[in-house]
N, C-alpha and C positions, 0 to 999 in steps of 0.2 A: 087113551085119547078118543074123543067122541068122533065117530065116523063122519059127522057133518062139519067138522072143524074146517074153517076157511082160512087159507093162507094167502095173504095179499102182499105184494111188494109195491109200495107207493114211491115212485122214483121221479126225480125232477130236480131242477136247480134250487138255489136258495130263494126265500121269499115266495114260496108256493103254498105256505100254510100247512106243511105236512105234520109238524108237531102239533099244531092246534087240531088238526083232523084226528090224530091219534088220541088226544086227550078226550075229545068228544066221543069217539068210538069206545074208549075205555069206560067212560061214565055211563054209557048205554048198557053195560054189563053189570052183574052183581059183584064180581070181583075182577081185579086186573092187576097186572104188573107191567111197568114200563121201565126199560133200561136206557139210561142216557149216558153220554160219553164223558161228562164233566160233573164234578161235584157242584160247581156253580150253577150249571143248567138244572141239575136235579133239584137244587134248592128253589130255583125259580119256578119250576113246574109244580113242585110240592106246595108252595105258596098259592099258586093259582087254584089247585084242586081244593085245598083247605078253604079258600075263599068260596068255592062253589058248593062243598059238601060238608064243611065243618071239620075240626081237628080230630074228632073222635073216631073217624073211619079212614084216616089217611096216615100211612106210615112212610117214614123216610129212612133209608138205609144206605149209607155210604161207608167208605172205609173209616171215616172219622165221626160220623153222626149216626145215631140209631134212635129214632123216635118211633116206637111201636105201641100204639094204643091197643087195649085188650080186644076191641071189636074192629080191628083194622080190615078194611076191604080192599083199599087201593094202595099198592106199594109202588113208591117212587124210589128208584135205586140207580146207582152207577152200574154199568154193565158188569164190572167185576164183582159187585156185592149182590147181584140178583139172586134171591133164594131159589133153590132147586126143589122139584117135586111137590110144589104147593098145589098144583092142579087148578090154577086160576082160570076163570072163563076167558080172560083176555090177556095177551102177551104182545108187547111191542118192543122192537129194538130200534133206537134212533141212530142216525149216522152210520148205517150199515156198511158204507164204503170203507170204514176204518178196518175192515177185515184185511185190507192190504197194508195196514200200518206195520212197520217193522218191529215196534216195541209191543204194542197191545193187540195187534191184529189177530193173534191166535185165540184171544178171549172172545172177540166178536164172531170169529168164524165158528167157534164152539157154540155160541148162542144161536147163530144162523142154522146150524145143523141139528141142535138138540132141544132148544126152547120152544115150547108150543103152548098155546092156549087151548082149552077144551072146546071153545066155540070159535075163537078168532085169533089169528096171529098176524101182526103187521111188521113188515120190514121197511124202514123209512131211510131214504138215502139218495145218492146221485144215480143218474141213469147209466153210469159206467159199470154198475153192478149187474146189469140185466143178464149178461151171459153166464157168469159164475153162479148166480142164484138159480137160473134155469137149469144149470148142470147139477147142482147139489140138491135142489128142491123142485123136482119135476112137476109136482102138483100145484105149484104157485100160480097166482093170477097177477097180472101186471096192470097197474094204474099209473098213467103218465099225468103229471101235474105241471103246467106251465107257470112260469114266473108271472106275478101279478103286476109287475112294473118293468120298465126298461132299465137296463144297466148299460151305461155308455162310458167308453174309454175317453179320458180328457187329457192324456199326455202327462208331461212333467210340470210340477209347480214347485216354486220355492216355498219353504215352510212359512216365510214371512207373508206370502200371498195366498195361503191356504184359506179357502172359504170357511165360514162358520159352519158348525155342526159336522165337522170332519173328524174322522178317526185316522190316526197315523200309526202304522203297524211296524213294530220292531220285533227282532227275533232273539234278543238277549236282554237281560235286565239292565246292563250298562247302556245298551242302545236306547231302551225305553226311557231311562232316567235322563240321558242326554237330551233326547228330543223334548221331553216334558220341561226340562230346564230352559231350553231355547224358546218354547212356546210361552212359558211364563214371562220371560223377558219381552217377547214381542207381541203377545196377545192377551196377556193378563192372567193366564193360568190354564191348566189342563188337568183332567181326571186321569188316573192310571188304573188300568185293569190288567191283571196277570193271573194265569192259572194257579200260581203259587199262593195267591192271596186267600185268606179265609173268606167264607161267604159274607161275614159281617163287614170286613174291610172292603170287599168288592162291592157290596150293596151301598155302602156309604160313599164310595168314590163314584159309582154310577149315578147316585142321587144328585151329586154335584153337577153332573153333565145333564141329567134328564130335567132337572128344575131350572136350568139355564144360568146357574152361577158361573159356569165355564162353558165355552162353546167348542172345546176341543177334547178329544179322548186319545190318549196314547196307550196302546195295548199290544200284547203279544198275539200270536195266532189263536189264542184261546177264544177270541170274539167270533171266530169262524164257526164254532160249534153251537149254533142255535141261539145265542144270546140276542134278545130282541131289544134293540136300542134305536132311538130316532137319529140315525146316521144318514147324512146326505151324500157324503163323499168319503171314500176310503183311499188312503195314499200309502204305498209301500215304500219304506225306507231302505229296503234291501230285497233282493230276489233269491237269496239263498239262506239256508239255516244250518245250524249244527244239529244233527239228528241223534246225538249221543255218541257217535263214533267218528263222524267226518262232516265237513262242510259239503253240502250238496245243493244244487239249484232246485227251486220249487217247481213242481210240475204245474202245467196249466190248470188242471182240475183242483189242485191245492190252492192256487191263487184265486181261482173262481169261488172256492168256498168261503174265502175271507172277503174278497171284493163284494160278494153277494150280500154282505151285511148292509151295504149302502142301498137306501130306498126301503121303505117299509109299507106294507099294504099296497095301495095304489100309487104311492109316491115313487117317482123315478129316482134313480141314484147314479152316481158317477164313481169311477175309480181311475187311479193313475199312480205315478211314482213321484218321489221327492228325495231330496238330499243326494246321496251318491248313487242311488239306484239307477241303472241304465233304463232307457225307454224300452217299452215292450215293442217287439216287432209287430208288424201289421197282422201277421197270421195269428199270433198268439192273442193279441187284443181281440181280434174278431171271434176267435174260438171262445174266449171267455164271454163275450157279449151274446153269442149264439148258443152257449152251453153245449158245444160240440167238443168232446174229448175222446182220447183213445180209450176204447173199452178195456177194463181190467180182465186179465186172463188167469192170473194166479192169486190165490189167497193164502195168507199165512195160517199155518196149522200146527198145533202141538197135540200129541196123543192125550186124550181125556181119560183113557183107561189106565190108571195108575196102579202100580203094584207096590205095596208097602211091607213086603216080606223082609226087605233089607234096604239099606241106603243105596247099595249098588243096584239092586233091582229097581228102585225108584228112579235112579238116574238113567238106567237103561231104557225104562219106559218113556221117560220125558224126552229122550233123545231119538226115539223111534220115528222113522219117516213115514209119510203118508202113502197110501196106496192109490189114491185118485190123482189123475193128471192135473186136475184143477187146483190141487192143493200143493203148497210149498212149505217145506219144513221151516219153522220159525227159527230165527237165530236165538241163541241162549238169552233168556230174559234175566232180570235181576234176581228173581227167586231161584232159578236154576244155578246161577253163578254163586249165590250165597250157599246153596246146598253143596255144591262142589268144594267151596272153600272150607266149610265146616266139616266136610268128610275127611279132611286132612288132619283134624284134631283127634287125638287118641281118646280124650276124655268124652268127647261128643259121640264118637263111634261106640264107646263102651256103654254109654247111656242108651243109644238108639239100637237096642238089641232085639226089640220085638215089634210087632205090627203097630201097637198103640204108640210106642215111642217114636217110630219112624213117622207115623202120621202127625204126631205132635211136632216133630222136628220140621216137617214140611210146612205145617201151619205157621210156625215161627219164621221160616224162610220167606214166607209170603208177606211179611211186614214190609211195606214199601219203605224205600230209602228217601224219605221226605227231606232229609238234611242234604242230600246231594254230595255226600262224601265218598271216599274210595270204598271199593268192595271189601277190602280187608278191614277198614274201621267199622263199616256197617256189619260185617260178619262177627266182629268182636262183640258188638252190642247184642246181636242175636244169640250169641253163645251164652252171654249172661242171662238173658231172658229164658232161654231153653234150660239152662241149669236150674233156675228157680222153679220153673214150671215142672220139671222132671223130678227134682229132689223134694219140693215142698208142696207140689200140687197147685201152686199159684204164686203170684209175685207178692213178696211181703209188703205189708202197708208201709213200713218205715222206709223201704227201698223206694216205693212209688212217691212217698212224701218228699224224700230228699231230691229226687229227680225233678219233681214239679216245683219244689221250693226254689231251686236254682234258676228256673225259667220265669217264675212269677215276679217279673220286674218290668217296669214300663219306662225306665230311663234309656238313654242312648239314642243313636241316630237310626236312619231308615234301615241300613244294612244290619245293625245289631238287632233291631226289633224283628226284621224278616227272618233272621236266623233263629231267634227265640220262637217265632211262630212255627217255623219248620220243625223245631225240636218238640214243641208241645203237640204237634200233629202226630208224632210218633206215639206219645203216651196216650193221646186221645184214641188212636187206633187200637192200642193194647187194652184200654179200658172198655172198648166196645166188644171185644171178644168174649164170648160166653165161657165162664169158668176160669178166666185168667187172673182175676182179682177177686178178693174176698167179698167186698161190697161194691158190686158193679155200678149201682145207682150213685153211690157217693163219689166214686172216682170219675164217673162220667160227668157228674156235675162239677167236680173240682177241675177237671181238665178243660171242660167247656167254659167255665168262669175265667180260668187263666187265658184261654184262647181269646175270649171276648175282650178282656182287659188289654192284652197285647195288640189285638186287632184294632181297638179303639185308639191306642197310642200310635199304631202305625198309620191309621188313617189321619190323625192329627199331624204326624211328621210329614206325610205325603202332601197334605194340604198346605202346611206351612212352607214347604219347599217349592211346590209346584203351582200354587195358587196365590195370586195377590188379591186378598179379600177386598181391599178398598176398591181396586179396579174392577173386580168382578161384580161387586154391588152396584157400582155406577153404570156398568154396561147393562146389567140386568134391568135397572130402572129405565135406561134409555130404550131398551127393547120393549119394555112395557109402556113406552111412550108417556112416562110420567114427567112432569115439569121439574127441572132441577133448579135449585136456587143457588146462584153464585154470587159471591161478594168479593170486592177487591178493595183492600185498605190503602192508606196513603203510601205505604211502602211497596205496593204492587203485589202483595201476597194474596193469593186466590184461595178461597175456601168454597167447596161445594157441599151443600148439606151439612155445613159445620166442619167438614174434614179438609185439612190443608192439602192441596193437590199440586201447588206450584206457585210460580210468579208470572205476572204479566209484565214483560219487558218491552215497553214501546207497544207494538202491535203483534208481538209474537209471545206465545204461551210457552213457558219453560217448566216442564213437569218437575215434581219433586225429585231432588237428586237421589233420594233413597230408592227411586224406581229403577236405578241401575241401568242407564243407557237406553237400549232399544225397548226395554220394558215400558218406558214412558209413553210409547205410541198408543198403547191401549188406554192409559190414563188420559192422555191428551184428547183422544177421541171423545171420551165421555165429558171431559171438561170444557172443550171448545163449544159444544152446543149450549151449555149453560152460560158461556161467556159472551154469546152473540150480542145481547143488549150492551154489554160493557164496551165491546169493540165500537159500536156506533157512537156511544157517548164520548169515548176517548177520541175518535176521529173528528167529531165536531169541535171538541176543545182544541185539538191540534190545528185544525184548519184556521181557526181564529187566533192562534197564537202569534205574537209578534216575531219578527226576524231575529230579535235578540235572544230568543229562546232556542234558536236553531243554529247549528254551526257544522262545518266540515272538518274532517281530520286530515292530517298529512297523508294518509293512505286512501283518501277519497271517500271515506265513510261520511254519512250524514247523521247527525245526532240531534235528538230532541232531549235537551237536558243530559242525563246520564244514559240514555237508552239509544241504541242504534236503530234507526227507522229506515235506513236505505243506504245506497252507495251510488257514486257517480260512475257512469260508463261512457266510453268514447262515443261522440256523435260524428256526423259528417264534417263538421267544422270544429277545430280545436277550441274555439271560443263559445261553442254551444254544446256543452256536455248534456247528456241525458241522465235520467234517474231511474234506478231500479230499486223498488221499495221492498222492505222486509215486513210483510204482512201475512199472517197465517191465512191459508186458503179458506178456513172455516169462517173468517171474518166477513167474507162475501165481497163481490166485485165492487159494490158501492163504497165500502171502506177503502178498498185498494185504490180506487180511482181518486177518492178524495185526498188520500195521503200522497199519491203520486202528483196530483195538481199542486198541492201546497209546496212540496219539495222542489218542483220544477220552477214555480214562481220564485222561491227562495234563491236558488242558485243562478237564475237568470238575472235577478236584481243584484246579486253579489258581483257577478261578472261585469254587469253594466256599471256599477258604482266604482269598482276597483280598476277597471280598464276603460274608464270614460275617455282618456285621451285617444286610445285606439279606436273607440266607437266613433268619436268625432272625426278622426282621420279617415275612416272607411266611408263616412257619409259625406265627406267634403266633395261636392260636385265641381268645384272650381279647379281641382287638381285634374290635369290632363296629361296625356302622353306619358313620358317616362316617369314623371312625378307620380302619376296615378299608379303606374306599375310598381314604383318603389314603395308607395304607400301600402299596396297590397302585400308586398314582401314583409314590410314591418308588422302588419297585422298578423300575417301568417306565422311570423317568428315571435309573436307575443311581445313585441316592443324592444327586442335586443337582437342585434345581428353583428357578429364579428366582421370587422371591415374587410378582412381578407376574402370573405365569402362573396362579397358584393363590390369588390374593387373596381371592376369594369363598369358596373351600373353607376357607382358614385362618380367615376370619371366622366361618364356620359351626361351626367346632369348638369345643366347650365345653371348660372347663378340665379335666375328667376325660379327655376324649379326647386333649388335648394332653399331659397328664401321662403317659398310657399310651404315647404315641409318644416322649416324651422318655426313657422308660426304655430305649428301643432306641438312644439316642444321637442322636436327631434334634434339631437346633437350629433354632428358628424365628427366623432372623435378619431384620434390617430389609430386607435386599436379597435373601437367598437362604435357602431351607430346605435344610439339608444335614446330612450325617453326617460329623463331623470325622475319624473314622478312615479314611474313604474319600478324604481329601485327600492321603494319603501317596503318595510317588512310585510305588510298585508298583501299588496299585489305580488310580491315575490312568492309568498307562501301559496297563493292561489295559482300563480303561473306554473310552479313546480308540479302541482297536481294536474293541471290541464295538460302540461307537457308529457307527464308520465302516462296519462291516459292515451294521448295521441301516439306515444311510442309503444304502447302495448306492454308496459312493464308490469311484472308480477308484484314486485315490492318497490314502492315509491321511495326515492331518497328524501331525507329530511332537509329542510331549509336550514341554513347556517344561523347561528344566534344573531339576533339583530344588533346593530351598532358597531360591529367589528370591521375595521378597515382591511385586515388580513386574517385569513383562517388557514389551517393546515390543508394542503391539497390531498384529495382522496384519489389515490391511484386506481381504486376499484370501482369508482363511480361510472355510470354510464357516459358515453361520449356526448358532450354538450351540456352536461349537468352544471359545470362551473358557469357557463354562459347564462343559463336560466336562473341561476342564483344571483346574477349580477356581478360575478367575479371573473377574473382571468387568472389561470394558473401560470405561475412563473417559478419554476424550480420546485422547492419543497412546500411553498405556500401559494395561496391564491389571493390576489389583491382586488379590492372593489374597483369596478371599471371607472367610476367617476373620479376616484383618488388616483387611479393610474393615469388618467388623462391630465390631471393636475401635475403629476410627476413628469409626464412627457413634455409638458410646457417648460418645466424647469430644465430638463435635459436638453431641450432643443437649443438652449443658449450656451451649452457647455462645449468644449473642444473634445469631441469624442475620439478624434484621431490622435491628438497629442496626449490626452489623458486628463482627468479631472478627479477632484475629491468630492465626497458627499458633503452637501451643505446641510446645516441644521434644519432648514425648511423641508428638505427631502426626507430627513428622518422623522420630522414632526408629522407630516401628512401621512406617512406610512405607519407610524406608531412602532418603529422597529429600532433595535440597537444597531450599531454600526456593523457588527458581525452579521446579524440577520439581513440587513440591507444589502450586504455584499452577495448573499445567497439569492436575493431577489433580483439583483442586477444581472447575476450570472443566468438566472432563469429567463431574463429578457434579452439575452444575447450578448452581454458585455463580459469582458475579462476583468477579474478583480485581482489586482496584485497587492499583496500584503507587504507592508513595510513598517519600519520603526524609525523614530527620530527623537531628538531631545525636545522635551516639551517646553514651550515657551511659558515663563512664569506668568501666572494670572495677574492682570492689571487690576488696579482699584476698580470697584464696581462702577463708579461714575464714568471711568474712562474705557471700560471694557467694550469691545466691539463684538458684533455678532459673529464675526469670522473667527474670534478667538475662543468662542464658547463651545465646549464639547457637547454637541447635540445629543450624543448617545446617553449622557448622564442626565439630560434634562427631560428626555421624552419617556413616557411610559411604554411598556411592552406592547400594549394595544390601546388604541384610541377609538372613540366613537366616530371620529371623522365626519362631523356634521357640517363642516364648512362647505358652502356651495361655491365652487370656482367655475367660472365660465370656460367652456372648452370650445375653442374656435376650430375652424376647418384646418386640418393638418396639411403639410405639403404633399405633393404627389408621392414623394419617396420619403417616408418617415425615417428618423435617425435610429429607431429601435426596431428590432425584428418583430415581425407580426406572426406569432406562432399560435396555432389553435389547439395543438395536442398537449395535455397536461404532462408535465415532467415529474417523474417520480423523485421524491426527496423526503428526508426525515429530520429536517432541521428542528431544533428545539427552541422554545421561546425563553429567553433569559429575562430575569427580573431586572428592573431598573438598577437596583443596588449591585447585582452581579455584573451587569453591563458596565457600570462605571468602574468596577474593580478590574474587569478584564482589560479595559482600555487604558487605565492609568494604574498599573500595578505598583508603581513607585509611591503613589499617594496614600500613605497609610500613616499619617502623623497624628498622634494624640493631640486633642484640642488643648489640653492643659499644660503640655510640656513645652514651655516657651524656650527653655535653654537648649533643648534638642533641636527646635525649629531654627534657632539662631545659629547653631553650629554649622560649619561647612558640611554639605552633603554631596553625594554623587548626583550628576545630572539626571533629572527624571526623563523616562522614556515613554513616549506615547505610540500607539498603534494607529496606522492610517492605511487607507486603501486607495489605490489609483485605478480608476475605471477607464477602459478603452473599449471602443466598439470592436467586437471580436469576430465579425463576419463580413464577407464581401457581399456584393449585390445579390449573387445567386444564393449564398448562405442565408441572406436575410429573408428568404421566402419561408423559412421554417426552421425548426430546431436541427441541431447537428445530429448525425446518424447515432452517435453514442447517446445523446439526450433522448432520442426517440425510444431507445432501448432501456431507458431508465438509468443511464450511467453519466448523464451530462452534468448533473448537480453534485457537488461534493457532499460527503457525509461527515458527521461529526460536528464539533463545535466551531470549526474554522473553515473558511473557504479553502478548497484544495487547488493546487497547481496542476500542471500537466502531468508531472511524473511522480512526485513523492507525496501526494496528499496535502501539499501546502500551496499558498498562492504562488503564481508563476513568478520566478525571479527572486532575488534577495533584496533586503533593504538597500536602497540606492544611496550612494554618497556616504559622507561621514555623518555622524550624529549631528543632528540639527541642520544638516544641509538639505537641499531640495533633491528630490528624486530625479534621475535622468529620464526625462520624458522621451518617449519614442525609441528607447533602446532596443526594444523588441521588433522583429520584423513581422508584420502582419498586413492583411489587406483591409482597407477601410475606405468609406466614401470620404470625399474631401470635406473640410470644415464648411459650415454653413455659409460663411462669408464668400467662399469660392463658388457657390452655387448660383446659377442665374436665377433672376427673379422672374416669376410668371406674371405678366402684366394683367392677365385675366383673373388672377386670384386676389380678391379684395383683402383677404387676410394678410397675404404677403406684401401687398402694397402698403397696407397700414403699418405693418411691422417695419418696412424700409423707412417710412416717414418718421417713425419713432426714433430709429437709429440716427437718421440725418439730423433730427432735432437735438440729439445729444451732442 
C-alpha cells in the first residue's frame, strides 16, 4: 500500500450525496473498485459510470452477473463479489453501517478492515459508525455530510388518502402484494420493487413509477439502500420484520435509512405510518428527523484467515472468535450451515480429503440460497454440484441444459414466475464461477437470456395485477394537463379518448363495473374532468324539462326519467320538504344549484297541487278562534285526524265554526275528521312520503293499492300508518275511512243492544263476504254470534225483496267503493268504539263463489236435474250472524286488553266465540225460527230511541224530523 494512501469515512444521513461523491472521486483516479450492498444498486451505479466513460472500461461483478471488458478500469461490485488483491487506486465501500447486520455484517467488517485503495479509500455510511471505524482504522479521516433537504414526520395516513409520489414499505412478499392490490383498487396502480427481483424486472417496475404511469411504489426495505427515486413520502406498513430467525422491531436508524428515501436533492420529504402500523412515539420520530441515533459499539466479524487442511479445520477457523472488543462473533451464516450439513455426508467427506477439495467444497457452500428453501434441501443441491465438480472437473453440459430447460417457461402467475426467477439465479451464479462450466460464455448467455424472459414475464404479470393501464394513462394525461375528450351517447355511456369508462346516470358518474369497486375512484377522477362540459349541458336540459319528466318515489327519491337525481329530506314544516341533490362534486356548484332549484320547484308545485284544500284552509283569514286552531291541526296532520285524538276540540267547536270548516271540504265523521279530496291515490302517496319524512323513518311504508275499500292490516307498520293511508284498522283488515263512515250511518239505525243482522248494503259498501264482515265488526267492537237456520226458499225474481237476497253471494270480495256518501256530524257518543290502535288479525279473503258456498252449503243442485229438484229434500240451512255492541261506555274508549295484545280478533275462517274458537252461543231456537235476542248478558248503551236529542245538534234535529215524518 502506498504510504500516501488516504482513508476517509464520509458519514451522514440519507440524501447527502455520499454515493454520488464516491463515484466522482473514483472517476478521478485511473482505476477503482466500489462495493455496493445490493445487486440492484450495483446495476444502477454501473449504468451511470458506463454513461460517463463508456462500456469498454467499466466492469460489473455480482453473484449473478459478470461483465468484464478486457480493458476494465472501474469495477462496480456487490460487497461480497469485490475482487481482492487488485491494487486499484481507489476503493469505496457503501452503506458501511451494514457491518452490524446479523446476516451479512461479517463481510462488510472484513472489507472495512482489509480493503484499501493505493491512493484513496472511502467508507460511506451512517454517522453511527464513527466509533467502531475510529477503533478499527485509527488513521481514518472523518467527513460529515448533512442532508440536503428536510425530512418531516407526518403521522398516520390511510392508504386511501396517501398522497401521490409515495412509497409504501412492507417487510414480506405477501404484505407487499396485498398493499399493491389495495392501491390498484383505490389509486389506479402501483409499481413493485423487491430485492428478490432481477435488475431487469426492477428497472421496468421503477420505470412505471418514474415516468408517471403510476404514482405509488410498494417496496421492501431494499429501497433503503441507495436507490434514487422521486419519492415525496415514505409510509411504513409495519415497524417490525422477520430477520431470518425471529420477528424483531426495527431500530430507529433502520427506519431512518428507509424513510430517508423521501425527498431528493433539495426537495423536502415526509414519512409516516399506514395500515396497522402503530404511530411512532415523539422521541423516535424526532430522532429520525434529526438523524440522532445510538452509536454502534459492536460489529459482526468472522475469521478471514481460513485453513483448508480439512473440513474440520475449516469449520474451526470459521467459528473462531475475535480478539478485539469492538468485534462480535457473527452467527453462523448460510454458507457455514451448508458446510456443517455436508460434513455429515460420508461421500462428501471422502471427496474433501485434500486442500484443493476442501477449498472447492467451501466455494460450493458459498452458493447463495436464492430459492429460500430449507438448509437440508439447499445442501442436497450443493452436494450434487460438488460431486460433478470434484469428479468431472466441471458441471456437465447436459445437466446444466436440463436444469435451465425446466425453468425456461413464461407461463404461470406471479408466485410461479418469482420461483423460476429464484431458481435461474442459482444457475446464473454457477455459470459466473470460473472453471465450473465448460463454456462459460455460452452458459452465462443462456442463463441471462432465461432470466430476461422470466423477468419480462414477471414484469407483465405484476403490471397486469397491480396496474390499471386505462386508469393510469388517463391520470398521466391529466397530470400533463392535456385536454381529454369525453362523449356521452343516448344511453348515458361515457367514453374518454375512445375508451369506455362508465355511465352518466343523471348527474352522477358511475365508473365501469370492471373497475371493481374502490378502484373506480381513480378512474372517476380522470373521467369527471373530461365530463365537465357534459354536466353543464345536461343541467340546462334538466332545468327546462317539464314536471311530467320528474317524479318522486315511495321512498322519497326524486327521479328524472330512469335516473335518481335527488331525494326529499324533512323540512321545518311537513308540508315543505327540502331537497338533497345527487350531483358529483366535480360537476361544480353551478350545476348543483341549478339541479337543486329545479327539484325544489317541482316538489313545491306538487305539494301545492295535491294538497290545495289544505293550502286554502291555512290561508283562510276568515277562520278565527277555535276554528283557526282546528284548521292548523288539520294542516299539521296532512288532512286526516282520528276523531278520538281531537274529541274535546270537536266538542268545543260551535256550529258556525263547523260550518266554516265544512266549506273547505272537512267532514266530521264518527271515526275520522278528514278531507275527502285528499283520500285520492295521488295525495295519499305524497302524504305517506311527507309523513315518513316528518317521522324520521328509515324505510317508508308503501301506499295501499288504489281503489280498494279494505286491505289487510299490517301489524308491523308504524303507528299512524293506516290513518295516513286513509284507512282505519278493524281486526284483521283496515277499511277506508269514507266507507267506514257510510257503514256507521247504517249501523246508527240498528238495534245494537238487542242485536241485528248484516244488511246487503253493509256487505256491498265494504266489499266483503258475511264471514269477513263478521271479523270487521268484531274489530269495531261488536260481538258476532254465529247461527244457523232454515233457509227461506227464494221468491220469483219479480217478487224478491232486498231483505231476502243473500248479500254475500252478490258482492265481490273487494270493490273499488267509488260511491261518494255524505257523512254528517255524528252524535256525541257514537254507537261504535273509537279505537286507534291496529288489531292483529290474519283473516283471509274468500272469493265470491267460495263465499256463496260457505253460506249456503245445501245449495248444490245441478241445473239440468229437474227430477231431483222436484223431489222432496231436506230443509236448506243458511248461516247468519247476530251483531251486538260488545262494550260498555268505558270499554268504548279503546280496544279490549286482549285485542291490544293481538288476541282480540279470531283466527281462521270463522269468527270465534269466547271459549272454543266459535261465535259465542249456539244457533238459537229451532230451524227456521228467530234467534233469541238479548239472551246473553252484557253491558251496552241504550238504543238510539232512548237517547235524548241534543237540540243544538242540527244533524240530530234533522234526523228527528225525518222520523216524525215517517
